[in-house]
C-alpha positions in Angstrom: 74.6 110.0 67.4 74.5 108.0 70.7 77.1 105.2 70.9 76.8 102.4 73.5 79.9 101.6 75.3 80.1 98.0 76.3 82.5 95.9 78.4 84.8 93.8 76.2 84.2 90.2 75.3 85.8 88.1 78.1 87.1 84.6 77.5 85.3 81.6 79.2 88.0 81.5 81.8 87.2 85.0 83.0 83.5 85.1 83.9 83.3 88.7 85.0 85.3 91.9 85.7 85.1 94.9 88.0 85.0 98.6 87.2 88.3 99.8 88.4 88.6 103.5 87.4 86.7 105.9 85.3 89.1 108.3 83.6 86.4 110.6 82.4 83.3 112.2 84.1 79.9 112.3 82.6 79.5 115.3 80.5 83.2 115.6 79.6 84.5 115.8 76.2 86.3 112.7 74.8 88.4 112.0 71.8 88.5 108.9 69.6 90.7 106.2 71.2 91.0 108.2 74.4 90.9 106.0 77.7 87.5 106.0 79.3 87.6 103.3 82.0 89.8 100.5 83.3 88.2 97.1 84.0 89.9 94.7 86.3 89.6 91.0 85.8 91.2 88.1 87.6 94.2 88.3 85.3 94.6 91.7 83.7 93.3 95.3 83.7 91.5 95.9 80.4 91.4 99.5 79.0 88.1 100.6 77.2 88.5 103.6 74.9 86.1 106.0 73.3 85.1 104.9 69.7 84.6 108.5 68.6 85.0 112.3 69.3 82.2 113.5 71.4 80.9 113.6 75.0 80.7 110.9 77.7 76.9 111.3 78.1 76.1 108.8 80.8 78.0 106.4 83.1 75.8 103.3 83.9 78.4 101.2 85.9 80.3 102.9 88.7 83.7 102.1 90.3 83.4 98.8 92.1 80.6 97.4 90.1 80.8 94.0 88.6 80.3 93.6 84.8 80.2 90.7 82.4 81.1 90.3 78.8 79.6 92.9 76.4 77.5 94.5 79.3 76.5 98.1 78.6 78.4 100.4 80.9 78.1 103.9 79.3 77.0 106.1 76.4 79.0 108.5 74.2 77.3 111.2 72.2 79.4 111.3 69.0 80.1 114.8 67.7 78.6 116.6 70.8 80.3 119.4 72.5 80.9 119.3 76.3 78.7 121.7 78.3 80.1 124.5 80.5 81.3 123.4 83.9 78.4 125.1 85.7 75.9 123.1 83.7 77.6 119.9 84.7 77.6 120.7 88.4 74.9 118.1 89.1 76.6 115.2 87.2 77.5 112.1 89.1 80.8 112.2 90.9 83.7 110.2 89.3 86.4 108.5 91.1 88.9 110.0 88.6 91.3 112.6 90.0 91.3 116.1 88.5 94.1 117.2 86.3 96.2 118.7 89.1 95.7 115.7 91.4 97.2 112.3 91.2 95.2 109.3 90.0 94.5 106.7 92.7 92.3 103.6 93.2 89.4 103.6 95.5 91.2 101.4 98.0 94.2 103.7 98.0 92.0 106.8 98.5 90.3 105.0 101.5 93.5 104.1 103.3 95.0 107.6 102.6 91.9 109.3 104.1 91.8 107.0 107.2 95.4 107.9 108.0 95.3 111.6 107.2 97.8 111.3 104.4 98.0 113.9 101.6 97.8 112.1 98.3 99.9 114.8 96.7 102.9 113.7 98.8 102.7 110.1 97.6 104.7 109.1 94.6 102.7 106.8 92.4 104.2 103.7 91.0 101.3 102.6 88.9 100.4 103.2 85.3 100.7 106.9 84.3 101.8 107.6 87.9 98.7 106.3 89.4 98.9 106.0 93.1 98.3 102.3 94.1 97.2 100.7 97.3 100.7 99.5 97.8 102.1 103.1 97.5 99.7 104.3 100.2 100.4 101.4 102.5 104.2 102.1 102.1 103.5 105.7 103.1 101.5 104.6 106.1 104.4 102.4 107.2 106.9 105.2 106.9 104.5 107.5 108.8 104.2 104.8 111.6 107.9 104.7 112.1 108.2 108.5 112.4 108.1 110.2 115.7 104.6 111.6 115.1 103.2 108.1 114.3 101.6 107.9 117.7 99.2 110.7 116.7 97.7 108.8 113.9 94.0 107.9 114.6 91.9 105.6 112.6 88.2 106.5 112.4 87.1 103.0 112.0 85.9 101.6 115.4 86.9 98.0 114.4 90.6 99.0 114.4 92.0 100.2 117.6 95.6 101.3 117.1 98.0 101.0 120.0 98.5 104.7 120.5 101.7 104.4 122.7 103.6 102.3 120.2 102.2 103.7 116.9 101.0 100.3 115.9 98.4 100.4 113.2 96.3 97.9 111.3 94.5 98.4 107.9 91.6 96.2 106.5 91.3 96.5 102.7 89.7 94.2 100.2 91.8 91.8 98.2 92.3 92.8 94.5 90.7 90.5 92.1 94.2 89.3 91.0 95.3 88.5 94.6 91.9 86.8 95.3 92.4 84.7 92.2 96.0 83.8 93.1 94.9 82.8 96.6 92.0 80.6 95.1 94.4 78.9 92.7 97.0 78.3 95.3 94.5 76.7 97.6 93.1 74.7 94.7 96.6 73.4 93.9 97.3 72.3 97.5 93.8 70.7 98.0 93.3 69.0 94.6 96.7 67.7 93.6 99.2 65.3 95.0 102.1 67.8 95.0 105.7 66.9 95.6 109.0 68.6 95.1 112.4 67.3 94.0 115.4 69.4 94.3 118.9 69.4 92.6 121.7 72.0 91.8 123.3 73.2 88.6 126.7 74.6 88.0 126.1 77.8 86.1 129.7 78.4 85.1 129.4 77.0 81.6 126.3 79.2 80.7 128.0 82.1 82.4 131.0 81.7 80.4 129.1 81.3 77.2 127.1 84.4 78.0 130.1 86.5 78.8 131.9 85.5 75.6 129.1 86.2 73.3 126.7 88.7 75.0 128.1 91.8 73.1 128.0 90.1 69.8 124.5 88.7 70.6 123.2 92.1 71.4 124.6 93.6 68.2 123.4 90.8 66.0 119.8 90.8 67.5 119.0 94.5 67.4 119.7 95.3 71.1 118.3 92.1 72.6 120.3 91.1 75.6 121.4 87.5 76.4 120.1 86.5 79.7 119.9 83.2 81.7 116.1 82.7 81.2 116.4 81.8 77.5 118.8 78.9 78.4 116.3 77.6 81.0 113.4 77.8 78.6 115.3 76.0 75.8 116.6 73.3 78.4 112.9 72.9 79.6 111.6 72.4 76.1 114.1 69.7 75.4 113.4 68.0 78.7 109.6 68.2 78.1 110.1 66.5 74.8 111.8 63.6 76.4 109.3 63.4 79.4 105.9 64.2 77.8 104.1 63.5 81.1 105.6 66.6 82.5 104.1 68.6 79.8 100.6 67.0 80.2 97.6 68.1 82.2 94.8 66.3 83.9 91.2 66.9 82.7 88.8 64.9 85.0 89.7 61.4 84.5 91.6 62.0 81.3 95.2 62.8 80.7 95.9 65.4 78.0 99.3 65.2 76.4 100.3 68.3 74.5 102.2 68.1 71.4 103.7 71.5 71.9 105.5 73.4 74.5 103.8 76.6 75.8 106.0 77.9 78.5 104.7 80.3 81.2 107.2 82.7 82.6 106.4 84.3 85.9 107.1 88.1 85.9 106.5 90.8 88.4 103.9 93.5 88.1 102.6 96.3 90.2 99.5 94.1 90.8 101.5 91.1 91.7 103.0 88.1 90.0 101.6 87.3 86.6 102.5 84.5 84.2 102.5 85.3 80.4 103.0 82.4 78.0 105.7 81.8 75.4 103.6 80.1 72.7 105.3 77.3 70.8 108.6 77.8 72.7 110.2 74.9 70.9 110.2 77.0 67.7 111.7 80.1 69.3 115.5 80.9 69.2 117.3 82.2 72.3 117.0 85.7 70.9 113.2 85.4 70.3 112.7 84.0 73.9 114.7 87.0 75.5 112.8 89.5 73.3 109.5 88.1 74.3 110.3 87.9 77.9 111.5 91.6 77.9 108.3 92.5 76.1 106.2 90.7 78.7 108.2 92.5 81.6 107.5 95.9 80.1 103.8 95.2 79.5 103.5 93.8 83.0 104.8 97.0 84.5 102.5 99.2 82.4 99.5 96.8 82.9 99.3 96.1 79.2 99.4 92.4 79.2 96.3 90.8 77.5 94.2 87.9 78.7 95.3 86.0 75.7 98.9 86.4 76.6 98.3 84.9 80.1 96.0 82.1 79.2 97.0 78.5 78.7 100.6 77.2 79.1 101.7 73.6 79.5 104.6 74.2 81.8 105.8 77.1 84.1 109.1 78.6 85.1 109.4 80.8 88.2 112.6 82.7 88.9 112.7 83.6 92.7 116.4 84.2 92.4 115.8 87.7 91.1 114.4 88.5 94.5 117.3 86.8 96.3 115.6 83.4 97.1 118.1 80.6 97.7 115.7 77.8 97.9 111.9 77.5 97.7 109.1 75.1 96.8 107.1 76.4 93.8 103.3 75.7 93.8 101.7 74.1 90.7 99.7 76.2 88.3 96.7 73.9 87.6 95.8 72.2 85.3 99.6 72.0 84.6 101.4 69.0 86.3 104.8 70.7 86.9 106.5 73.9 87.6 110.4 74.6 87.6 111.7 76.9 90.3 115.0 78.9 89.7 116.9 80.5 92.5 119.8 82.8 93.3 123.2 82.0 91.8 125.6 81.7 94.7 129.3 80.8 94.8 129.8 77.6 96.9 132.5 75.1 97.4 131.9 71.9 95.4 133.9 68.7 94.8 135.1 68.5 91.1 137.4 65.5 90.2 138.3 65.1 93.8 139.2 68.7 94.3 137.2 71.4 96.2 136.5 74.4 94.0 134.4 77.4 94.2 131.6 77.5 91.5 128.5 79.5 90.9 125.7 77.2 91.9 122.0 77.4 91.6 119.4 75.2 93.3 116.7 74.0 91.1 113.2 72.8 92.3 110.6 70.9 90.4 107.1 70.7 91.9 105.0 68.0 90.2 101.6 66.3 90.5 102.3 62.7 91.8 99.0 61.7 90.3 100.5 62.1 86.8 104.3 62.0 87.3 106.2 59.3 89.1 109.1 60.3 91.2 111.6 58.7 88.9 110.4 60.7 85.9 110.5 63.9 88.0 114.0 63.3 89.1 115.1 62.4 85.6 113.5 65.5 84.1 115.3 67.7 86.6 118.6 66.0 85.9 118.1 66.4 82.3 117.8 70.2 82.6 120.9 70.1 84.9 122.8 68.2 82.3 121.8 70.5 79.4 122.7 73.6 81.3 126.1 72.4 82.5 126.8 71.6 78.8 124.8 74.2 76.8 126.1 73.2 73.5 123.7 70.1 73.9 120.8 72.7 73.9 121.8 73.9 70.5 122.6 70.4 69.2 119.4 68.9 70.8 121.3 65.9 72.1 
């Protein structure tokens, strides 16, 4: 029986996708639930698996092709047995690497070939050891700094490396995720009246509370560790309740006030920064927040985040401090009207009751859409978060 393999149903916010990698060649045997192809969208990589044991009979959409929801991309012959290798000699070539070769994306393969790099020598950081474009670019950079870098010659006429200094340039297409991020950032800067207000918070009370109870917390919550992000999420929820305009969004000429707090938390992935959403964060305990954020982080590294997990959100928190950022201006995530930026905790001298003391301080930044939020509200919102974090008992007591 021939089974049609179709692209998954994409939400309205994701109009189409791109065939990223076929993991099986036409004519190869497949098992039920075995991965056939990765489809890259603006937000996530979606895996399409085989619905039955059989043979991948025909591939209709090749690597790099654009697809839409429920579009036919291949056929699987259920119950069939794969032909001998010789009989499949004329089958269309797949981009998938053989069993003894590392998997790699088309962009990564192109860069490696142009720079004479052996794929086998590059360690893949992607899912299942896949060699990503970033892995190859790092290898190119290492090669450029080596004594033999001057011998690297690119076959592309448009690029003329400086042979004496080993300077090289590479032109590769943006990934869909990077292109979407660029589009949204440009949209935010052009279509909003974005301003940023800053403050600082003394992290000593939260750090003391965490150090006192972290072992007990982990034992009581099945290994979930107590971090700082859960305190910021809870403080943000309380502040959003008090300043509903910060939790609102603009839709044309209408203001949409949300009666719930869905907090987007920016996490790092091999494909770039992604923002999964903590649904109904006001109903989550500290342990539940930490558990979900940890799960999001693991899924992001494995490319397992779903579109639903990254859709929506009424407010966003971005933690540049984990990368060492001391101060930055976060950019709005439309149609949201505000985003909170966390930064590195650093010991600094501060005046307390007329005395200079060294305290673990963190700069906070709130970027907001001035069309919706007045400066007074923005400042008061950020001060509320500061006050709650400097007296964390108020978070639990909701006062």
